[in-house]
MIKE-454996 format. One line per 3 residues: number of its first residue (from 1); their letters; for each residue x, y, z of C-alpha. Coordinates in nm, 4 decimals. Each point is the difference from the previous one (the first is absolute). Last residue first. Layout:
# residues N
NUM) A) X:Y:Z  ... $
# end
This chain:
# residues 599
599) IAV) 12.0356:12.8343:6.1020  0.2530:0.1345:-0.2429  0.3698:-0.0001:0.0836 $
596) ESA) 0.2698:0.1474:-0.2215  0.0897:0.2502:0.2759  -0.0940:0.3001:-0.2118 $
593) RID) -0.2876:-0.1905:-0.1506  -0.1411:-0.0625:0.3474  0.0398:0.3621:0.0994 $
590) GTF) -0.1977:0.1158:-0.3065  -0.2740:-0.2575:0.0477  -0.0326:0.0526:0.3739 $
587) KDA) -0.3471:0.1441:0.0454  -0.0610:0.1080:0.3579  -0.2939:-0.1263:0.2029 $
584) ALT) 0.0865:-0.2449:0.2714  0.3637:0.0237:0.0857  0.0412:0.3726:0.0229 $
581) GAS) 0.2980:0.2343:-0.0375  0.2037:-0.1008:-0.3030  0.2638:-0.1523:0.2289 $
578) IAI) -0.2644:-0.2374:0.1303  -0.1026:-0.1033:-0.3497  0.3600:-0.0561:-0.1119 $
575) AAL) 0.0619:-0.2121:0.3092  -0.3144:-0.2003:-0.0735  0.1251:-0.0712:-0.3513 $
572) QQY) 0.3366:-0.1153:0.1301  -0.1700:-0.2160:0.2614  -0.2085:-0.1664:-0.2734 $
569) LAS) 0.3134:-0.0921:-0.1911  0.1768:-0.1141:0.3168  -0.2931:-0.2257:0.0901 $
566) STL) -0.0410:-0.1537:0.3483  -0.0540:0.2779:0.2555  -0.2082:0.2459:-0.2008 $
563) LEQ) -0.1501:-0.3023:-0.1743  -0.1718:-0.1142:0.3178  -0.1502:0.3439:0.0691 $
560) HTG) -0.1435:0.0321:-0.3501  -0.1390:-0.3510:0.0060  0.1772:-0.2956:-0.1520 $
557) SAV) 0.1840:-0.1116:-0.3085  0.3593:0.0057:-0.1255  0.2008:-0.0951:-0.3064 $
554) ING) -0.2976:-0.0939:-0.2178  0.1671:-0.0664:-0.3341  -0.0361:0.1516:-0.3467 $
551) QQL) 0.3121:0.2158:0.0154  -0.0882:0.1368:0.3455  -0.3453:-0.0099:0.1527 $
548) VLI) -0.0890:0.1011:0.3579  -0.3395:-0.1417:0.0931  -0.2068:0.1885:0.2571 $
545) KDA) -0.2641:-0.1899:0.1941  -0.3282:0.0933:0.1646  0.0345:0.3465:-0.1496 $
542) NVV) -0.0383:0.2998:0.2343  0.3493:0.1411:-0.0584  -0.0314:-0.0442:-0.3767 $
539) TSL) -0.1729:0.3114:-0.1338  0.1546:0.2403:0.2513  0.3369:-0.1325:-0.1083 $
536) RHA) -0.0518:0.1537:-0.3418  0.1453:-0.1684:-0.3090  -0.2707:-0.2640:-0.0057 $
533) IMI) -0.1066:-0.3075:-0.1941  -0.3143:-0.1435:0.1524  -0.1545:-0.3435:0.0152 $
530) TTR) -0.3431:-0.0252:0.1584  -0.2136:-0.3045:0.0709  -0.3353:0.1410:0.1020 $
527) NQM) -0.1877:-0.0224:0.3305  0.0773:0.3674:0.0712  0.2059:0.1568:-0.2764 $
524) LTE) -0.2728:0.2490:-0.0975  -0.0246:0.1470:0.3501  0.3776:0.0451:0.0186 $
521) LAQ) -0.0074:0.1367:-0.3541  -0.2490:0.2699:0.0978  0.2121:0.0991:0.2992 $
518) QVK) 0.3074:0.0139:-0.2248  -0.2001:0.2148:-0.2392  -0.0618:0.2587:0.2705 $
515) QES) 0.3595:-0.0004:0.1265  0.1339:0.0157:-0.3520  -0.2189:0.3001:-0.0817 $
512) NSD) 0.1515:0.1990:0.2869  0.3572:-0.1138:-0.0692  -0.0167:0.0731:-0.3723 $
509) LAS) -0.0974:-0.2774:-0.2346  0.1794:-0.1378:-0.3051  0.1555:-0.3043:0.1663 $
506) TAE) -0.3121:-0.1101:0.1874  -0.0825:-0.3186:-0.1924  0.3673:-0.0829:-0.0545 $
503) DLL) -0.0979:-0.3219:-0.1734  -0.2963:-0.1339:0.1953  -0.1191:-0.3455:-0.1035 $
500) LIP) -0.3243:-0.0912:0.1741  -0.1577:-0.3458:0.0092  -0.3611:-0.0704:0.1044 $
497) RDA) -0.1569:0.2416:-0.2504  -0.2251:0.3016:0.0662  0.0365:0.1637:-0.3464 $
494) LIA) -0.1377:0.3253:0.1480  0.2937:0.0226:0.2421  0.2409:-0.0627:-0.2874 $
491) RAI) -0.1616:0.2788:-0.2051  0.0117:0.2324:0.3019  0.3734:-0.0713:0.0297 $
488) AIR) 0.0562:0.0822:-0.3669  -0.2020:0.3218:0.0385  0.2099:0.0839:0.3085 $
485) QKQ) 0.3211:-0.0413:-0.1978  -0.1269:0.2131:-0.2873  -0.0801:0.2771:0.2483 $
482) GGS) 0.3494:-0.0228:0.1478  0.1637:0.0293:-0.3397  -0.2120:0.2996:-0.0954 $
479) LRV) -0.2988:-0.0355:-0.2296  -0.0808:0.1566:-0.3373  0.2623:-0.2131:-0.1808 $
476) GRE) -0.1931:-0.3186:0.0899  0.1704:-0.2232:-0.2555  -0.1835:0.1897:-0.2742 $
473) GLF) -0.2498:0.2393:0.1520  -0.1925:-0.0339:0.3280  -0.3523:0.0695:-0.1264 $
470) SDL) -0.2200:0.1037:0.2928  -0.3109:-0.2136:0.0533  0.0852:-0.0725:0.3635 $
467) GEP) -0.0036:0.3719:0.0763  -0.0787:0.2095:-0.3054  0.2268:0.2995:0.0567 $
464) LQA) 0.2290:-0.1773:0.2522  -0.0095:0.1408:0.3550  -0.2141:-0.2837:0.1378 $
461) IFE) 0.2539:-0.2484:-0.1368  0.2699:0.1707:0.2086  -0.1592:-0.0712:0.3407 $
458) MAF) -0.1646:-0.3164:-0.1313  0.3372:-0.1777:-0.0272  0.0492:-0.0978:0.3638 $
455) AAE) 0.0470:-0.3646:-0.1106  -0.2975:-0.1092:0.2122  -0.1984:0.2950:-0.1357 $
452) CAA) 0.0780:-0.1028:-0.3564  -0.1032:-0.3595:0.0722  -0.3287:0.1195:0.1518 $
449) IVE) -0.0651:0.2210:-0.3023  0.0480:-0.2927:-0.2375  -0.2202:-0.2253:0.2143 $
446) ADT) -0.2785:0.2603:0.0012  0.0335:0.0454:-0.3749  -0.0552:-0.3719:-0.0458 $
443) ADP) 0.2739:-0.2401:-0.1089  -0.0794:-0.2014:-0.3142  0.3204:0.0941:-0.1830 $
440) RAY) 0.2081:-0.1377:0.2905  0.3759:0.0202:-0.0641  -0.0278:0.2988:-0.2332 $
437) RLN) -0.2763:0.1568:0.2066  0.2334:0.2654:0.1433  0.1260:0.0995:-0.3421 $
434) DRL) -0.3540:0.0127:-0.1364  -0.1071:0.2355:0.2816  0.3008:0.2257:-0.0553 $
431) SAA) -0.0944:0.0358:-0.3636  0.2146:-0.1426:-0.2762  0.3557:0.0219:-0.1323 $
428) FIV) 0.1227:-0.2769:0.2312  0.1941:0.0458:0.3227  0.2652:-0.2539:0.0978 $
425) PDQ) 0.1690:0.0851:0.3284  0.3807:-0.0267:-0.0080  0.0863:-0.1946:0.3165 $
422) PVV) -0.2791:-0.2446:-0.0724  -0.3066:-0.0691:0.2197  -0.1101:-0.3523:-0.0837 $
419) AIH) -0.3040:-0.2099:0.0878  0.0199:-0.3788:-0.0345  -0.2829:-0.2548:0.0011 $
416) SRL) -0.1133:0.0731:-0.3562  0.3598:-0.0583:-0.1088  -0.0226:-0.3720:0.0696 $
413) AHI) -0.3425:-0.0362:-0.1624  0.1337:0.1694:-0.3131  0.2959:-0.2416:-0.0134 $
410) DAE) -0.2221:-0.3043:0.0317  0.1770:-0.2377:0.2359  0.2645:-0.2665:-0.0696 $
407) KIN) 0.2835:0.2526:-0.0339  -0.1147:0.1508:0.3345  0.0820:-0.3263:0.1772 $
404) IGD) -0.2848:-0.0403:0.2487  0.0723:-0.0325:0.3730  -0.1864:0.3192:0.0958 $
401) LLI) 0.2121:0.1799:-0.2597  0.3076:-0.2003:-0.0979  0.3054:0.1089:-0.1997 $
398) EGA) 0.2227:-0.2699:-0.1441  0.3656:-0.0685:-0.0697  0.1995:0.0432:-0.3184 $
395) QPD) 0.0075:0.2352:-0.2994  -0.2407:0.2278:0.1839  -0.3073:0.1120:-0.1949 $
392) YFR) -0.0476:0.3665:-0.0827  -0.2931:0.2399:0.0321  -0.1285:-0.2599:0.2417 $
389) QLL) -0.1354:0.2471:0.2566  0.2260:-0.1549:0.2646  0.2888:-0.0055:-0.2479 $
386) QFL) -0.0224:0.3725:-0.0742  -0.0234:0.0866:0.3714  0.3154:-0.2055:0.0697 $
383) TTK) 0.1732:0.1784:-0.2858  -0.0758:0.3309:0.1714  0.1881:-0.1097:0.3125 $
380) GAG) 0.2830:-0.1835:-0.1767  0.3162:0.1548:0.1496  0.0422:0.2243:-0.3026 $
377) SQG) -0.0036:0.3211:0.2032  0.1157:-0.0798:0.3521  -0.2281:-0.1532:0.2553 $
374) VLA) -0.3335:0.0127:0.1749  -0.3136:-0.2144:-0.0326  -0.2792:0.0396:0.2536 $
371) IKE) -0.2371:-0.2836:0.0884  -0.3430:0.0403:0.1606  -0.1541:-0.3410:0.0754 $
368) GPY) -0.3719:-0.0528:-0.0618  0.0506:-0.3537:-0.1255  0.3580:-0.1221:0.0586 $
365) IHL) 0.2917:0.0911:-0.2260  0.2542:-0.2692:-0.0832  0.3211:0.0814:-0.1859 $
362) NFR) 0.2684:-0.1928:-0.1828  0.2409:0.1204:-0.2692  0.2459:-0.2406:-0.1560 $
359) TFV) 0.1627:0.1938:-0.2872  -0.1813:0.3354:-0.0151  0.0782:0.3064:-0.2120 $
356) PTD) 0.2061:-0.1903:-0.2553  0.2084:0.2043:-0.2456  0.0856:-0.2214:-0.2968 $
353) PRS) -0.3601:-0.0098:-0.1240  -0.0257:0.3789:-0.0220  -0.2866:0.0681:-0.2456 $
350) PYA) -0.1814:-0.3093:0.1269  0.0305:0.1284:0.3594  0.1748:-0.2489:0.2261 $
347) FAI) -0.1708:-0.2248:0.2542  0.0658:-0.2915:0.2313  -0.2567:-0.0592:0.2743 $
344) DRL) 0.0679:-0.2803:0.2465  -0.3496:0.0204:0.1490  -0.2098:0.3171:0.0206 $
341) SID) -0.3007:-0.0359:0.2288  -0.2971:0.2329:0.0441  -0.3028:-0.0484:0.2288 $
338) GQV) -0.2465:0.2723:-0.1008  -0.3218:-0.1421:0.1433  -0.1916:-0.0230:-0.3293 $
335) KAP) -0.3724:-0.0346:0.0571  -0.1729:-0.2157:-0.2627  0.3158:-0.2117:-0.0114 $
332) FAV) 0.2145:0.0332:-0.3138  -0.0901:-0.2063:-0.3028  0.2554:-0.2208:-0.1741 $
329) PYL) 0.0199:0.0796:-0.3688  -0.0697:-0.2726:-0.2589  0.1875:0.1010:-0.3152 $
326) PQP) 0.2416:0.2110:0.2026  0.0555:0.3501:-0.1398  0.3397:0.0504:-0.1573 $
323) LSS) 0.2234:0.2810:0.1291  0.2504:0.0547:-0.2821  -0.2934:0.1374:-0.1965 $
320) QTA) -0.0223:-0.1178:-0.3577  0.0780:0.2177:-0.2971  -0.2136:-0.1133:-0.2942 $
317) LLE) -0.2199:0.3096:0.0210  0.3051:0.2280:-0.0135  0.1682:-0.1902:-0.2818 $
314) VLR) -0.3354:0.0009:-0.1795  -0.0161:0.3776:0.0307  0.3497:0.0440:-0.1436 $
311) ETA) -0.0717:-0.2415:-0.2846  -0.3263:0.1809:-0.0684  0.1827:0.3315:-0.0397 $
308) GAA) 0.2321:-0.1565:-0.2574  -0.2988:-0.1554:-0.1780  -0.1659:0.3416:0.0077 $
305) RQV) 0.2891:0.1399:-0.2007  -0.0265:-0.2930:-0.2393  -0.3718:0.0651:-0.0413 $
302) DGI) 0.0571:0.3700:-0.0520  0.2613:-0.0767:-0.2661  -0.2336:-0.2588:-0.1525 $
299) VES) -0.2508:0.2785:-0.0439  0.2178:0.1739:-0.2556  0.0685:-0.3119:-0.2107 $
296) ITG) -0.3661:-0.0982:0.0374  -0.1023:0.3400:-0.1344  0.2262:-0.0391:-0.3032 $
293) MAS) -0.1240:-0.3550:-0.0612  -0.3599:0.1165:0.0153  0.0720:0.2966:-0.2234 $
290) AVI) 0.1559:-0.2296:-0.2598  -0.2883:-0.2480:0.0179  -0.2539:0.2837:-0.0253 $
287) VAY) 0.1974:0.1525:-0.2880  0.0003:-0.3373:-0.1748  -0.3732:-0.0301:0.0618 $
284) FIF) -0.0650:0.3349:-0.1701  0.2484:-0.0862:-0.2787  -0.1905:-0.3236:-0.0619 $
281) ASL) -0.3323:0.1812:0.0044  0.1323:0.2477:-0.2573  0.1441:-0.2859:-0.2086 $
278) EGA) -0.3330:-0.1824:0.0143  -0.1873:0.3158:-0.0976  0.2349:0.0585:-0.2969 $
275) SIA) -0.0731:-0.3513:-0.1212  0.2456:-0.2898:-0.0093  0.1833:-0.1898:-0.2781 $
272) GSL) -0.1090:0.2603:-0.2586  0.3542:0.0736:-0.1239  -0.0170:0.3596:0.1214 $
269) VDH) -0.1379:-0.1150:0.3333  0.2811:-0.2566:0.0333  0.2614:0.2701:-0.0805 $
266) GGV) -0.1415:0.2137:0.2791  0.0118:-0.2965:0.2362  0.3737:-0.0474:-0.0545 $
263) WLI) 0.0723:0.3695:0.0626  -0.2376:0.0184:0.2946  0.1569:-0.3130:0.1459 $
260) LAI) 0.3487:0.1523:-0.0277  -0.1171:0.3224:0.1634  -0.1703:-0.2021:0.2760 $
257) ASF) 0.3232:-0.1952:0.0624  0.1935:0.3242:0.0308  -0.2733:0.1107:0.2396 $
254) VLT) 0.0600:-0.2962:0.2269  0.3804:-0.0038:-0.0105  0.0447:0.3702:0.0674 $
251) IVA) -0.2737:0.0136:0.2651  0.1366:-0.3059:0.1829  0.3604:0.1219:0.0006 $
248) VVL) -0.0987:0.3492:0.1096  -0.2162:-0.1365:0.2828  0.2788:-0.2279:0.1259 $
245) LAR) 0.2603:0.2748:-0.0250  -0.2269:0.2249:0.2059  -0.0464:-0.2704:0.2638 $
242) QRI) 0.3760:-0.0544:0.0245  0.0609:0.3732:0.0271  -0.2695:0.0308:0.2673 $
239) RKI) 0.1688:-0.2714:0.2092  0.3420:0.1644:-0.0332  -0.1575:0.3348:0.0873 $
236) GTA) -0.1571:-0.1516:0.3134  0.3357:-0.1336:0.1155  0.1569:0.3418:-0.0454 $
233) FTS) -0.2880:0.1711:0.1803  0.0252:-0.2393:0.2959  0.3736:0.0709:0.0233 $
230) EVR) -0.0738:0.3716:-0.0273  -0.2487:-0.0258:0.2867  0.2510:-0.1890:0.2157 $
227) ENF) 0.2722:0.2561:-0.0662  -0.2450:0.2821:0.0673  -0.0848:-0.1495:0.3397 $
224) ERV) 0.3688:-0.0186:0.0914  0.0501:0.3638:-0.1020  -0.3125:0.1129:0.1840 $
221) SAV) 0.1180:-0.1834:0.3124  0.3444:0.1611:-0.0274  -0.1558:0.3452:-0.0277 $
218) EHG) -0.2400:-0.0605:0.2896  0.2597:-0.1487:0.2379  0.0191:0.3037:0.2261 $
215) YAQ) 0.0415:-0.2190:0.3084  -0.3216:0.1181:0.1665  -0.1805:0.0049:-0.3337 $
212) VTR) 0.0556:-0.3675:-0.0746  -0.0583:-0.0946:0.3647  -0.3324:0.1825:0.0021 $
209) IEH) -0.0987:-0.1532:-0.3351  0.0414:-0.3582:0.1264  -0.3261:-0.1338:-0.1459 $
206) IVE) 0.0425:0.2248:-0.3021  0.3470:-0.1406:-0.0689  -0.0959:-0.3668:0.0456 $
203) DTY) -0.3206:0.0208:-0.2019  0.1805:0.1771:-0.2840  0.2764:-0.2626:-0.0046 $
200) AGV) -0.2533:-0.2838:-0.0113  -0.2011:0.1692:-0.2743  0.3089:0.0577:-0.2150 $
197) DAV) 0.1056:-0.3631:0.0502  -0.3494:-0.1161:-0.0960  0.0188:0.2032:-0.3205 $
194) SDQ) 0.3332:-0.1666:-0.0784  -0.1448:-0.3476:0.0621  -0.2962:0.0809:-0.2237 $
191) TAR) 0.2354:0.1198:-0.2732  0.2128:-0.3158:0.0240  -0.3120:-0.2139:-0.0377 $
188) ALK) -0.1024:0.2029:-0.3039  0.3532:-0.0369:-0.1422  -0.0307:-0.3787:0.0075 $
185) RVR) -0.3492:0.0119:-0.1504  0.1058:0.2423:-0.2719  0.2942:-0.2207:-0.0956 $
182) RGF) -0.2254:-0.3032:-0.0323  -0.2494:0.1949:-0.2101  0.2743:0.1250:-0.2340 $
179) MII) 0.0779:-0.3521:-0.1207  -0.3568:-0.1330:0.0026  -0.1497:0.2994:-0.1807 $
176) PVL) 0.3029:0.0223:-0.2298  -0.0544:-0.3623:-0.1145  -0.3780:0.0275:-0.0288 $
173) VFP) 0.0075:0.2538:-0.2842  0.2298:-0.1987:-0.2306  -0.2077:-0.3091:0.0824 $
170) IAL) -0.3177:0.1842:-0.1173  0.1282:0.1020:-0.3461  -0.0438:-0.3421:-0.1611 $
167) LVL) -0.3542:-0.0117:0.1372  -0.0819:0.3257:-0.1791  0.1310:-0.1369:-0.3330 $
164) LTL) -0.2106:-0.3121:0.0546  -0.2992:0.2274:0.0525  0.0576:0.1616:-0.3397 $
161) KLS) -0.0381:-0.3354:-0.1733  -0.2947:-0.1091:0.2116  -0.2008:0.3083:-0.0910 $
158) TIA) -0.3256:0.1116:0.1690  -0.0601:-0.3107:0.2124  0.3655:-0.0122:0.1034 $
155) LMV) -0.0041:0.3700:0.0900  -0.3178:-0.0521:0.2008  0.1707:-0.2740:0.2015 $
152) LGG) 0.3110:0.2155:0.0504  -0.2169:0.2890:0.1171  -0.1789:-0.2224:0.2474 $
149) LLL) 0.3310:-0.1164:0.1453  0.1452:0.3497:0.0218  -0.3271:0.1554:0.1119 $
146) LAN) -0.0252:-0.2620:0.2741  0.3617:0.0705:0.1056  -0.0793:0.3710:-0.0167 $
143) RLA) -0.2845:-0.0355:0.2456  0.1996:-0.2326:0.2237  0.2978:0.2392:0.0136 $
140) MSV) -0.2212:0.3012:0.0551  -0.1805:-0.1740:0.2862  0.3308:-0.1115:0.1478 $
137) SSG) 0.1340:0.3551:-0.0214  -0.2969:0.1728:0.1593  -0.1326:-0.1106:0.3384 $
134) IVT) 0.2264:-0.3021:0.0441  0.3138:0.1769:-0.1212  -0.0574:0.3346:0.1635 $
131) ELQ) -0.1108:-0.1611:0.3275  0.3075:-0.2221:-0.0076  0.2265:0.3041:-0.0171 $
128) TTD) -0.1952:0.1559:0.2862  0.0711:-0.3136:0.2053  0.3701:0.0563:-0.0559 $
125) NTL) -0.0127:0.3661:0.1004  -0.2012:-0.0437:0.3219  0.0733:-0.3212:0.1937 $
122) RSL) 0.3283:-0.0648:-0.1745  0.1141:0.3554:0.0614  -0.1005:-0.0302:0.3660 $
119) VDG) 0.2233:-0.3072:0.0401  0.2905:0.1821:-0.1637  -0.0517:0.3031:0.2234 $
116) TRN) 0.0004:-0.2179:0.3125  0.3430:-0.1401:-0.0790  0.0408:-0.3752:0.0303 $
113) QEF) 0.2232:-0.2062:0.2349  -0.1361:0.1148:0.3367  -0.3475:0.0113:-0.1498 $
110) FEP) 0.0222:-0.3725:-0.0752  0.1448:-0.0820:0.3438  -0.2874:0.1893:0.1628 $
107) SLT) -0.2187:-0.2977:-0.0999  -0.2424:0.0014:-0.2893  -0.3733:-0.0353:0.0646 $
104) LLH) -0.0670:0.3737:-0.0328  0.1540:-0.0016:-0.3471  -0.2490:-0.2653:-0.1099 $
101) AFV) -0.2956:0.2229:0.0896  0.1596:0.2849:-0.1940  0.0643:-0.2202:-0.3038 $
98) NRR) -0.3511:-0.1444:0.0043  -0.1656:0.3413:0.0383  0.2150:0.1463:-0.2770 $
95) LDA) -0.0875:-0.2935:-0.2241  -0.3707:0.0395:0.0681  0.0145:0.3715:-0.0823 $
92) TIR) 0.1940:-0.0724:-0.3187  -0.2504:-0.2710:-0.0912  -0.2914:0.2401:0.0426 $
89) EGL) 0.1525:0.2908:-0.1915  0.1086:-0.2141:-0.2951  -0.3264:-0.1932:-0.0010 $
86) WSV) -0.1985:0.3229:-0.0091  0.2127:0.1181:-0.2937  -0.0748:-0.3282:-0.1802 $
83) LYF) -0.3732:0.0249:0.0621  -0.0285:0.3673:-0.0946  0.2139:-0.0244:-0.3153 $
80) RAY) -0.1686:-0.3175:-0.1254  -0.3506:0.1320:0.0613  0.0820:0.3307:-0.1708 $
77) TAV) 0.1635:-0.1822:-0.2934  -0.3034:-0.2257:-0.0387  -0.2343:0.2999:-0.0114 $
74) AMV) 0.2219:0.1807:-0.2547  0.0429:-0.3119:-0.2168  -0.3764:-0.0543:-0.0123 $
71) LIV) -0.0486:0.3616:-0.1059  0.2777:-0.0271:-0.2632  -0.1573:-0.3178:-0.1401 $
68) VLT) -0.3378:0.1725:-0.0277  0.1618:0.3031:-0.1693  0.1833:-0.2280:-0.2457 $
65) GLL) -0.3229:-0.1774:-0.0922  -0.1740:0.3303:-0.0705  0.2932:0.1243:-0.2117 $
62) AYN) 0.0192:-0.3273:-0.1938  -0.3753:-0.0021:-0.0644  0.0101:0.3606:-0.1242 $
59) LWQ) 0.3028:-0.0678:-0.2246  -0.1723:-0.3105:-0.1305  -0.3004:0.2131:-0.0957 $
56) ASG) 0.2258:0.2482:-0.1841  0.1147:-0.2772:-0.2332  0.2797:0.1019:-0.2428 $
53) AVF) 0.1337:-0.3562:-0.0348  0.3600:0.1173:0.0731  -0.0962:0.2524:0.2665 $
50) GKD) -0.2754:-0.1870:0.1779  0.0186:-0.3720:-0.0596  0.3810:-0.0393:-0.0095 $
47) IVQ) 0.1081:0.3050:0.2025  -0.2752:0.0125:0.2618  -0.0109:-0.3781:0.0287 $
44) RLG) 0.3727:-0.0195:0.0791  -0.0243:0.2799:0.2571  -0.2873:-0.1809:0.1705 $
41) QGI) 0.2151:-0.3140:0.0123  0.2740:0.2006:0.1706  -0.2484:0.1398:0.2518 $
38) LLV) -0.0751:-0.3590:0.0989  0.3525:-0.0346:0.1420  -0.0527:0.2939:0.2352 $
35) SMA) -0.3272:-0.1506:0.1194  0.1696:-0.3344:0.0621  0.2511:0.1710:0.2306 $
32) AVL) -0.2735:0.1775:0.1956  -0.2019:-0.3211:0.0365  0.3060:-0.1945:0.1221 $
29) LAI) 0.0922:0.2643:0.2566  -0.3563:0.0135:0.1270  0.0057:-0.3791:0.0352 $
26) FAF) 0.3377:0.0193:0.1738  -0.1294:0.2610:0.2461  -0.3063:-0.2143:0.0720 $
23) VIR) 0.2220:-0.3034:0.0689  0.2336:0.2063:0.2211  -0.2988:0.1319:0.1937 $
20) LRY) -0.1179:-0.3563:0.0614  0.3445:-0.1199:0.1112  0.0395:0.2718:0.2625 $
17) PRL) 0.0841:-0.2182:0.3012  0.2687:-0.1838:-0.2057  0.2008:0.3069:-0.1064 $
14) LDL) 0.2086:0.0362:0.3177  0.0688:-0.3738:0.0222  0.0956:0.0016:-0.3679 $
11) LIQ) 0.2451:0.2852:0.0610  0.1619:-0.1877:0.2899  0.0195:-0.3197:-0.2039 $
8) RRS) 0.1590:0.1763:-0.2948  0.2763:0.1310:0.2242  0.0390:-0.3396:0.1630 $
5) LPT) 0.0387:-0.1587:-0.3445  0.2492:0.2662:-0.1062  0.2259:-0.1276:0.2802 $
2) TM) 0.0842:0.1646:0.3302  0.3326:0.0986:0.1482 $
# end
């Protein structure tokens, strides 16, 4: 949790670059407030020297003076409104940029423990709350605070006796503001959390819409969504009720005080203690003070609501990555060879600390070596990829790349030497060209086309309506599984990095496409350290070494032929492949599951 000081510090850091605009906005605010207060003196002169004295000339002067003041007030109000609204938009944009940039520094552990919808709600809804406050509510609060203070000063100048009555009423107004304000802030935080829960649920259901519809879960999903919406509504109503009670309390107390002052002041006019103009001016200032306090009581609800949103944003910004960057990172060689060593690795996922994946895991991979990982589900194959990319740190042991402990190196430098082809290809809602350039934004069109040809992707790219400029849709919905896989392979080819991690790189391809892509991968793997996870024997038979993993341990290693004679687990898989018909090309996922063995 963070403290109010850190919250203030973050806001101050956001405001600091725009100090000059803030000064100009405050000056405009001050001029506008003073103009309103001067109107009260014009009213006094109109009554005392115009109406009472019967001077038409004073009426003309008062009208002319009032028009000048109104013109000045209008210009100052425009400047104040524009500058403050600009600040609200600018600071919100800066805050969103900072939050998004910070999110990208957090480790997968954070996203494992937090729902995506909640994070998105903080980035969008909570920052919008701040925009409202900074661009409007704060300005209104400051303006009315100046009117409140200025009005009190003018009240004292006009009639000290009546001013004391006003001051006696102020504590009765402040008490409900403070009392209800705390409740509003607490309920505002609860409302934001409820809205985030609705967003998270919506994101989850829409993302998995095919599964929802396939199992006929629409009615149940609507019911669960409605329950969340109603919970948010109920919390919002509680907050609105508290705000309404606050406004009612302030209005009742303030205008009751004005009625009392008017009664006392009327008797003073009748007794000759003050003039009719002074009483009129006093009532004018009293109304200003009352209106200012009423507005502040309303605005404070927005401020408290924004305070709840700010707390959520500050919590996000204060969250530190579980993968700290070294203060003085060790640089990798200019040309990384790809020598990888894992020494006495012990690791369990943070969300499952009592279920270790590795206890004392050791592995050495030589530069340019092609290693295949096979084993049952949960044996640690994917975890090994996660550790090599430093998405997690082991609880014990060390991982070395070219003799350098990866925890002592810059994390971005480490990942810049690794290309990945995941089992589930990641396609962004952008053009095909942008997807391919994701790893190398500066790649030329010729290099992009060459990578596509190497991945045998140009044959279907040429059939797309706009070729490389075709929009692929969210998560690549316009492509087939095999097409997505070849785009991912082309992206890795374009990245041109010394270490390759292939996680079922050919799993979504038919036999014909697999043969072509396999040829491309063979070319790509030359002179590169390659680690591959495979469920097809055709993927692993040509590896320099195959490692058989079981429960986080290497239980066998060797070439395909060696393992056929030395590993019972590998023999079982080979027997399944042979019984299926071919050893080199068939996909064995279904058979493997049936026998509880996954290569």
